[in-house]
N, C-alpha and C positions, 0 to 999 in steps of 0.2 A: 351685393344686394341692391336692387333697384329702389331708389328713393322717390318719394313724392316730388314732383318737379319744384315745388315750393321750398324743398329742403336740399335739393341736389347740389347747389353751389356751396352751401355751408358744409355739406358732407365732403365735397371735393377739397375744400380748404382744410379739412381734418387731415388729409394726406400730408400736407405741408407741416402741420402741427406735429404729426407723428415723426416726421423727418427731423424736425428741430429737437423734439424730445429725445430721440435716439442719439443725436449729436451731443446733447447736453449730458447724457449718461456717459458718454465717452470722455467728457471733460474738455476744457479749453475751447468751448464753443460760444463764449459770450458774444463774439462778433456775429455768429450766425443768428443768435437770438436778437441782437441789435438790428440786424437787417430785416427781420420778420416782425419785430415788436409792434410797429404801427398796424400791420395787417392783422396781427392777433388781437390788438386792442379794438380794431374795427369789427372783427368777427364777434368778440365778446359783446360789444355794444349792440350789434344787430340781433344777436340771440336774446339779449336781455329785453330789448325793445319789442321784439316780436313774440317771444314765448312766455315771458313772466306774466304779462296780463292774461294771456290765454290760459295758462296753467292755473292761475288763481281763480279766474272766472269759472273754470270747469272742475273745481274741486281738487286740484292737484297742487295745492299750496306748498306741500312738503317738497315736491320736486322743484318748484320755483325757488324756494329758499336754498335748496341744495345747489342749484345752478349758480345763484348769486354768491353763496358762500365759497364755492370752488373758484369762481372767477376772481373774487377778492383775494383768496389765498394765492392764486397763481400770479396775480399782479404783484403781490409782495415778493414772491419767489423770483419773479422776473427781475425785479430791482436788485435782489441779492445776486442772481446769476450774472447780471450785467456787470457787476463788480468782481466777477470771478469767484463768487462764493456760492456754496450749496447747489452747484450745477447738477450733480447727479440727482439730488432730491427734487430739483425743479423739473428735470427731464422725466423722472418717474411720475411726478404729479401731473404733468401735462399729458403723458401717455394714458394714465389712469382716467383722467378727465375726458379725453377723447373717446376712450372705450365706453365710459358711462353714457356719454351722449349718443354714440352710435348704437349701443346695445340696449339701453334702457329708455333714455329720454326721447330720442327721435321716433322710435316706434309708437310711443304714447302720443306724441305730438301729431304724427301722421293720422292716428285714429281720431284725435280731436278735430283735426282739419277736415277729415272726411265726414265727420258728423256735424260739422258747422252748417248752419242754415244758409 
């Protein structure tokens, strides 16, 4: 799917997140997560800074809150997985979150960006 250029880089970063998620599902991947954790944190921060205000301003507060809630939950799961705990749960949560963003959130954001004055 071709993304709005303003979302293209974030969408590309989702491929890395999916790879990390799949490795976590397999187990023993805390080192993989550790290597990507800074990039994931930066990705979350960028999405929150760019999209939460936009979503709230345009009447999509529930989506903004879901984004924040899932990011917070993932941060907690990342901490557990870094200790070798709950890796499969973390992997599945990360995969589910990327799918939510790609299938639900990003199409709505693209529409909001196109409608922006």
